[in-house]
N, C-alpha and C positions, 0 to 999 in steps of 0.2 A: 504494500500500500504506500502511496506517495505521502510525504510528510504533510501533516495538517498545517494550514497557513501558507502553503506554497501557492505561487501564482501559476495558473494553468490556462491552456489554450484549448479551443475546440478539438475534440478527438483524443485528448490526453487520457491515458489510463490512470484511473484513480484508485480502484480497489477491485477485488474479485467479488462476484455476486454472492459468494458464500459468506463474505465478511460483512457487507453492507447492502442495503437496498438503494435504488436510484431515487434521489430526491430532487429538489429544485436545481435547475442548471445542469442536470446529468441525465444520462440514458444508459440502458443496459444493451450491450452488444455481445451476444452470446453469453459467456460467463464473466464478462468484464464490464465494470461500471466506468463510463467515459464522461468527460466534460462536454457539454453542448454549447458553453459560452466561455468568454474570457472572464476570469475573476479569481477569487481566492478560494481554495479548497478548505472546507470545514466538515466536521462530522457531527451530525445531530445525534447525540448519545441517547436521548429519550426514544427516538424513533428508529435508531440504528440506520440512518440514511446518510449517504454521501451527498453533500450539498456544495454548489459553487455559488458564492456570493458575488453579484456583479460589482463592478468598480463603483466607488462613491460618485455622486452626481455632479459635484463641482468640477467642471471641465478645465483642462489645461490647453493653452495655445501652443501649437507647434512652433519650434524655432530651429534655425540651422544648428547642426551638431547633435540634435536629439537622436537617440537610438530607438528605432521603432520596430515593433514586432508586427508583421504584416501577413496577410493571406493573399496569394496570387489569384486574381480574378480573371485576367485575360492575358494571353500571350500573342503579341502582334509581330510584324516583320522587324521593327526597329526598337520596340520597347515592350515592357511588361507593365500591366496595370495592376495595382495592388490596393487592398483596403487596409488601412492602418488600424490594427486592433488595440494596440497598447503601446505605451512608452516605457522602456526598461527603467526600473527604479522608481516609477511613479505609481501612485495608488488611485489615480483618478482617470476618468474618461477624457476623450479628446474633443475640443470645441471645433465647430465648423466642419468643413469638408474633410472627409477621411480617406478619400482616394488619392493615390499618388502614382507616379510613373518612375520606372527605372529604365533609362535609355540603354541600348545595347552596349555603348561604350563605357557605361558605369556598372556593368555586371561583374567584371573580373579584371584583374591586372593583366591577364592574358587576353589574346584576341578571341572574340566570340563571333562566330559567323551568323548565328541566329539565336534569339533568346530561348527558343524551345529546346536547345541543346543543354541549357542550364537550369531552367525553371519550367514547372508545369502547373496547371490550374489546381488549386487546393493546397499547394505547398505553403508551409509556414516558414517565413524567412525573417532574419534580423538584418536591418538596413539602417544606414545613416542618412538623416535629412540633410540635403545639401542646398536646397532652395525651397522657400515657402511660397513666394508670390511670383506670378499669378497662379501657378500650379505647383503643387508639392512635388519636388523631384528628390529621388533617393539614390543612394549608391550602395553596392555590395562589394566594392573592391576592398581588399584586405582580408586576412585570414579569419578575423573574428566575425565577418559578415557572410551571409548566404543562408542556405536552407538549414533550419534547425529541426524540422520535421517534414518528411515527404511521404507520399502515399503512392502505392503501386498504380500505374496507369492501366493495368490489366484488371486487378481485383480490388483495388482501393485499400488494401491492408497497409499499415505503416511499414516503411522500408527500414532495414537495419544496415548499418555500415559494415562493409566487407572490404578492407583495404582502402583503395581510393574510389570505390564505387559503392552503390547501394543495391541491396538484394531483397526481394520479397521472400519472407520466411514461409509463405503459404504456397505461391505458384512458382517460385524460383526465378522469376524474371529479374534480370540485372538492368539497372538504370544509372544514368549519369546525372549529376547535379553539381552546382557550384555550392559546396557545403561549407558551413561555418566550421571552425576548428573544434567546436564542442558539439557537433551534430549528435542528436540522440541522447544527450545528457540531461535534457529538461531544464537547462539554464535560461528560462525565459526572462528573468529579471537581471541577467548579467549586464552590468553597466560597463561600457567600454570607455576607458579614459585615454583618448588619443587627442593630441593637440593639432591634428592636421586640419 
């Protein structure tokens, strides 16, 4: 079971169904209780339910340098469109527009021919805000940034890291992503201190 009080993203595994029942902000997926929203994981000890509390309502304004946790919504020829779910190290929701774009040139330090070679719809990524106005632009260059959770494009199960690639433990499909250096460790609230 994940540690109580941890920040969780949609799809994160919280507990086994034998341990707890699915409560607010969670759902049962086979024998696993997963988060359905972004928030803090709690256990309702009276009802023996896994609960995810949404972030407090006082929103924060995005600024350059913020580290954002995003979900990939669309992959285009020259960019990736994401929804910003949460800011690392912040306990509040985000004010205003929550969509952002990652241009193909800001995906990796290495040359990327097409965004779909590094990101797929539904991937959860860590990105740095590099511009706020008029449209939020993000970057995933640097080892700390990139996919922190990805799902199989074949069967939608979470992918596990195998060397430099990702593999589905269910169907065996291997996939490539631009992974953060802590892929799969659940470090959603990791704050990156870089002065660039």
